[in-house]
C-alpha positions in Angstrom: 0.3 0.2 -0.3 2.7 2.5 1.0 4.2 2.6 -3.0 1.0 3.2 -4.0 0.7 6.1 -1.8 4.1 7.9 -3.2 3.0 9.1 -6.5 -0.1 10.8 -4.3 2.2 12.3 -2.0 4.1 13.9 -4.1 1.8 15.1 -6.7 -0.4 16.5 -3.4 3.0 18.5 -1.6 3.5 19.6 -5.9 -0.5 20.9 -5.6 -0.2 22.1 -1.9 3.2 24.3 -2.7 1.9 25.5 -6.4 -1.2 26.8 -4.6 0.2 28.6 -1.8 4.0 29.9 -3.4 2.3 33.4 -4.3 1.2 34.0 0.0 4.4 32.7 0.8 6.8 34.4 -1.6 5.0 37.5 -0.5 5.6 36.8 3.0 9.5 36.2 3.1 10.9 37.6 0.0 8.4 39.8 -2.8 11.6 39.6 -4.9 11.7 35.9 -5.5 10.8 34.0 -8.4 7.6 31.7 -8.2 8.8 28.7 -8.7 8.1 27.0 -12.5 9.8 24.0 -13.1 8.5 20.8 -10.5 9.7 17.4 -11.1 9.6 13.9 -9.7 12.9 13.0 -11.6 17.0 13.9 -12.7 16.5 16.3 -15.8 19.0 18.8 -17.5 18.0 22.0 -15.3 16.7 24.9 -17.8 15.5 26.9 -15.3 15.9 28.5 -12.0 14.2 27.8 -9.2 14.4 24.4 -10.1 12.6 22.0 -7.5 12.6 18.0 -7.3 10.3 15.9 -5.2 11.1 12.4 -4.1 9.7 9.7 -2.1 12.4 8.1 0.6 10.6 5.3 1.9 7.7 4.1 4.7 8.1 3.1 8.0 5.6 1.4 9.8 3.5 1.0 13.0 0.6 -0.8 14.0 -2.2 0.8 15.5 -4.4 -1.6 16.5 -5.9 -5.1 14.5 -7.8 -2.8 12.2 -4.9 0.1 11.6 -1.3 0.6 11.1 0.6 4.4 11.1 2.6 5.1 8.0 5.3 7.6 8.5 6.5 8.4 4.5 9.3 10.5 3.9 9.6 13.1 1.3 12.5 15.1 0.4 11.6 18.1 -1.7 15.4 19.7 -3.5 14.7 23.4 -5.0 18.0 24.7 -6.8 18.4 28.3 -7.0 20.9 30.3 -8.9 22.0 34.4 -8.6 24.9 36.3 -10.8 26.3 37.4 -7.6 27.4 34.4 -5.4 26.9 36.4 -2.3 23.1 36.7 -2.9 22.2 33.1 -4.2 22.8 31.9 -0.9 20.6 34.3 0.4 18.1 33.8 -1.9 18.5 29.8 -1.6 18.0 30.4 2.4 14.8 32.6 1.4 13.2 29.3 -1.0 13.6 27.5 2.0 12.3 29.4 4.6 9.1 29.9 1.8 8.8 26.0 1.6 9.1 25.5 5.3 6.4 28.3 5.7 3.6 26.2 2.9 4.6 23.0 4.9 4.4 24.1 8.0 1.4 26.4 7.7 -0.6 22.8 7.0 1.5 20.7 9.7 -0.6 21.8 12.5 -3.8 20.0 13.7 -6.7 19.6 12.2 -8.5 21.4 10.2 -4.8 22.2 8.9 -4.3 18.9 7.2 -7.3 20.3 5.2 -5.1 20.3 1.2 -3.7 16.8 2.6 -6.8 15.7 2.0 -9.0 17.6 -0.4 -8.5 17.5 -4.3 -6.4 19.9 -5.4 -5.6 21.5 -9.0 -1.9 20.1 -10.1 0.6 21.7 -12.9 2.5 18.6 -13.8 3.2 16.3 -16.9 3.0 13.0 -14.5 -0.8 14.4 -13.7 -2.4 14.5 -17.1 -6.0 15.0 -15.4 -4.6 18.7 -13.7 -6.4 17.2 -10.2 -4.4 15.0 -7.0 -6.0 12.1 -5.8 -5.1 13.5 -1.8 -5.4 11.3 1.0 -8.6 10.0 2.6 -10.3 12.1 5.0 -9.0 12.0 8.6 -5.8 9.9 7.7 -3.2 12.7 8.1 -2.3 12.4 11.5 1.2 14.4 11.3 2.6 16.5 9.1 6.4 17.2 10.3 9.7 18.9 8.7 12.5 16.2 10.0 15.1 18.4 8.6 16.4 20.8 6.4 19.8 21.0 4.9 21.7 23.2 2.0 24.4 22.7 -0.1 26.2 24.3 -2.7 26.0 22.7 -6.5 29.3 22.5 -8.9 27.9 22.0 -12.2 30.5 22.4 -14.9 28.4 23.8 -17.3 27.1 26.5 -15.2 28.6 29.9 -14.7 26.6 30.8 -11.8 26.4 29.8 -8.0 23.8 27.2 -7.9 22.7 26.7 -4.5 20.4 23.3 -2.9 18.3 23.5 -0.1 16.5 20.4 0.4 13.5 19.4 3.2 12.5 15.9 4.3 9.2 16.3 5.2 7.3 13.6 7.1 4.0 12.3 6.8 2.1 10.2 9.4 -1.0 8.6 7.8 -3.5 5.9 9.3 -4.3 3.3 7.0 -7.4 0.4 7.9 -6.1 -2.6 7.0 
């Protein structure tokens, strides 16, 4: 069941970020560009900022004979660039703050899980229908950012500094057996 939820989890994560990035950017740094590049696999970077979404795995915990808790881990990696290396790092940190604000705004107790359990519009080539398949109502028990990281990406074809920020996000979802 966990692998069946991997693609919907990533799609829901993309859709939530697409939905709220405008407000989050306005709150953090209105000079940031909106994220236009949303990908679920490796690809040649053609524009920045560039967001890649990955599923890392699921751990299970039996909660009763009828249910079990899935601890699903997803990663959002965002690469940004700026011609001035001093501003490149500041910009990357601002994008991390934008992503953090969006995820943590959707991480409180119900009704804050609503967007994880609601069909949302999505612009993603692997979702031709343009809508997500959310988690079942009441199944999301917790959303938590486990860690955030930043690194410098050395790409030989790039003439500008590229900084990558990563957010590792845990979703605790209860499944009925």
